[in-house]
N, C-alpha and C positions, 0 to 999 in steps of 0.2 A: 573491576577490569574496565579499561577504556578501549574501545574499538579503534583500530588504526585507521588513519585517513589516507586514502589513495587520491593523489592529484592526477586528474585526467589530462592535464595540459600537454604533457610530452607525447602522449598517444595521439591527441588531436593534431599536434604539429607534425607527426610522422606522415610520410606519403608512401603510396605503394603497398604491396603485400609483404615486402621484406622488412621484418622487424629485427632490430639489433638485440643483443643478448640482454641488455638492461630492460628493454620493453617486453621481451619474452618473459623475463623474470617477473615483471610487474603483472603480466596477464596470469601467470601461474599463481601469483600472490592473490589476485582477485578471486580466482576459482577456489583456491585453498580456504580463504576467509569465508566465502559463501558456503562452502561445504561444512566447515567446522562451526561456524557461528550462525549462519542464516541471515547475517546482517553485515552491511558494509557502509562506511562513511566515505563519501567522495567530495572532492572539490572540483567543480567544473567552472572555468572562467566565464562561461556563457550564462551561468545562473548566479546572479549576485545577491548579496544580502538585501540590497535595495529592491530587487525584483520581488523577493519573498515578502519584504515589508509592505510593498504596494498591494500585493495580493491579500495579505492578512488584513490590512487596513480596510479594504473593501468588504471582505467577508465578515469582519467584526461589525461593520455598519449594517450589513444585511441581516445577520443573525440577531442583532438587537432590535429589529423590527418586530411589531406585534405578531403573535401567532396567526391571527386572521389574515394578515398580509402574506405570510409565508405559505399559508395553505393554498393560496392561489397558484403556487408553482408546483403543487403536488400532482403526481401522475400515477396513482395506485394501479390504474389499469395496465400500465406498462412495468409493473413490479418495482416501481420507484427507480427504474434504471436511468431516468432523466429527471431533472428538477429536484424539488425538496423532498427529503424524507423526514417526517417529524420525529421528535423525541418519543421513545417508547415503542418504536417499530422494529429497529434492528435487534435481533436476538443473538447473543453469542452462542456459538456452536456448543460450547461446554455446558450450556443450560439444558440441551436436548440430547447430547451424545453420551449414552451410557458408558461406552468404552472409555471415553475421556474422563468421566466422573470416577470410574474405577481406578484410573491411573493416578488421580489426585491422592488416593488413599495410600499409595506406595511411595509418594514423594516426600523427601525430608521436609520438615516444617519450614526451614528457612527458604526452601525453593518452591513452596506451594503457592499457587495463584490465589487471588481473592475469589471466592466462590460466588458466582452470579446468583441472584435470587429472582431476577426478572430481566426484561429488556434493558438496553443501554440507555443511560441518561445523556443522549446527544442527538442533535439534529445533523443532517448531512445534505450536501447539495451535489448532484451528479451532473457533470458537464462533459459531453462527448468531445474528444480530442482527436483530430486527424480525419482523413478522408474515409468515406463509407463505401463499402462494395455496392455495386448496382443491383446484383441479384444475390439474394441470401436467404437462408432458411430461418435465421434466428432474428426476427424483426425487433423484439423487445430489447435485444442487446445492441441494436444499431439504430436507435430512434433519434428524431430530430431534437436539438437542444431547446431548453425553456429559458427565456430571458425575462427577469422581473422588471416591472415598470419602475422608473425613477433612477435607473442606473445606466446612464448613456455610455459609460466606460466599460460596462460588463463584458461584452464579447471580446473586446480588445485585450482586457486584463486577463480574462480566463484563457483565451487562446494563446496569448503570449507566454504566460507562465506554464500552461499545459505543454505547449510545443517545446519549450526549453527543457522541461523535466523529462519528456519523452526522448529528447535528444541525448540527455545524460544517460537514461536507461539503455538506449541503443549502443552507446559506447561501452557501457559496462557489460552488455550482452555480448558484444564482439570480443572484448577482452576475456570474458569468462569462457567463451567458446574456444578461443585460442589456447587458453590455459588448460582446458579439458581435453585438448588434442582433437578438437572438431574443426571443420572449416569455419573461417571467420564469420560467415553469414548464416551459420547453422540455426541460430536463434532469430536473428533479425529478419531473415527471409520469411519466417513464419509469423512475425509480428505485423507485416504489411497489411494495412486496412483492418487491423484488429480493433475491437470495441474498447479502445482505451478510454478510461474515465478519470477526469479530474474530479475528486470526490472529497472536498474539504468538510471536516466535521466542526460543529460548534457546540460547546458545552457551557451552560450558564453557571459561572462560579459565584454569582450572587445568590443562587439557590442551592447549588450543590458544592459545598466547600468543606464538608467533614472528612477528616482523614479516613481513607479506606473506601470512599464513594467510588463506584465503578463507572467509568465513562465508556470503556470498551472492554467487555469481559474476555477472558482467556480464549484465544481463537487463533486459527491460521487464516491466511488469505488464499482464495481459490484461483487467483490469477497467476501470471508469470512472475513478474517482479513488481513490488510496490515501492514508490519513492515518496519521501516526505521532505519538505523544507523544515527549518527550525521553528518549533512552537515557542510561544512567549511564556508558556507555563509548563514546567516539567511534569513527569508522571508516567512516561512510557517504560515498561519493563519488557525485556525479551528473554527467551530461554535458549541457551546454547545447546548444541547437539549432545553434550555430555550431561544435560539436565540442569546445569547451573542457571540460576536466575540473575539477570544483570540489569541494573538501571542504566538507561541510555542517555547520554549527554551529547547533543549535537552542537559542535562548535559553530560560532557565527560564520556565515558564508559557506557552510557545508550542507550536504544532503545525505539523508539516510536511505539506504536501499535494503529491502527485506525480500527473502525468497518466498514465493508462493507455490501453490500446489502444481501449477503447470510446469515449472522448471523441475520439480521433483519427478514428474511424469517423464519429461524429456531426457532426464539423466538417470532414469531407473533407480531413483533413491540416493544417488551420489550426493545431491543436494536434497535436503528435506524442507518442506514448508515450515518456516519459522513460527513458533508460538509466541504470542505477545499479548499484553493487556495495557490499558491506560487507567490509572487510578489517581485519586487525590493523595498526595504524600505530604510529609512535613515541608519539603522543598516547594511543593505547589502552594502551600499555605504561606510560605515566605514570599513567594512571587505575588500572591494575591495581595498581601500587605503592601508591598512595594508599589503595585499597580494602583491601589487605592490612594497611596500618598502622592502619586504622580498623576492622579485623575485620568487613568487610562481605562480602556474597556476591560470588563471582567468576564468576557467570553473567551474561552480557550479554543482557538482555532488551530486545526492541523491542516497543513497544505498537502493533502494526500493525493497521489495519482496511482491508479491501478493500470499497469501496462499488461495487455493481454496478447495471447496468441490469437490470430484471426479465427473467427467463429467456424468457418468451413475448413480450416486446416486441421490435419490429423495429429492428435497427441499420441506419441509413441516414443519409446526410447530411441535416441539418435545414434548413428555411427556405432562405435565400439560399445556403447551402453546397451545396445540391443543383445550383446553377448553376455551381459551380466546375469548372474544367477538369480537376481531379483527382477529381471525384465518381465517375467510372466505375471508379476504383481501389477503391471502397468500395461494392460491390453490397449490396442489401438482404438481411439474414439475421437470423433470430431470435437474440437475444443468447445464449440457452442453447446453441444449435447452434454458434455461434461459439466459445464457451468450450470445448465438447467437441472442436472441431476443433483448437484451440490445444493442449489437453492431449494429443491423439493425436499431434501433430507431435513431441513429445518422449517418445513411447512410454510413456505413463503408464497402462497398464492395471494397476490396483492401486497406482498411485503418483499423486502430486499434483505439480503444477508451476507454482505461482505464482512460483517463483524463476526 
């Protein structure tokens, strides 16, 4: 199955709150796809393939640096919410969640994930995107960014790509809200001053290149929506709402958006947090071979951004979703408190766990 691509251009060109029937249909399509698949491919004219390449080029250069250099950017005292997270720290929830492990046993063989045996084989870099609130309870989730030495372009590249991807998420959030029959700003108003994180990962394919190697074990994301640019090495699988496992192919110039736990909360389960994993596949190995022939980097970089609901905003079913029979499963809770609860489930004191 190939995910449909939604072009955001016409929505961006529209003005005012009155949308024509075609755009309303597009909004309903966005909400339907998010509900049924938990993933959406979009084309945003503001986010070009060249922007993605510039970002990945810089991150490849960074991740290729010696581990001793990268350790200078670690902030374990802030739960790795800014700066570098070393390989072997992020723990996939499926490694510690017994309910998830029981679910594996009931899944058809062709849809089963790769079973994690330990932490993920990937580094990550966390970069805060967007303005921070002045008074906030959740300090670790809203910390100052860390800039590595020797990268004079770092802040400009990170901020530029981060803001562009957040802008794409905001458009999708507006369209989804309209499609779900909510006010246009139902989601985006809650995103203002959220602890959005540009969080690229780096996996060393020089070391980890055997088919079945897990870079990101089976998990969901705890934030609102996650957005990725196209990676240079395939390997991402998602699970549709019907349980089907699908390999994701992101076309050049497109972005992938995935549903997180916070949108599940706000829609009382109308959208559910999408399950996914990243592993070495035969196509990954083909891409490794080609990269070697072209003398390119063998670090697999994902240009991932986690879009969040503001830490002090309340997570609860919105609008008509509050009347859902499932609404009681999603009691009101500050978003920052919810994030901290999720991190504590996988025992991340001094560790981080978006994986």
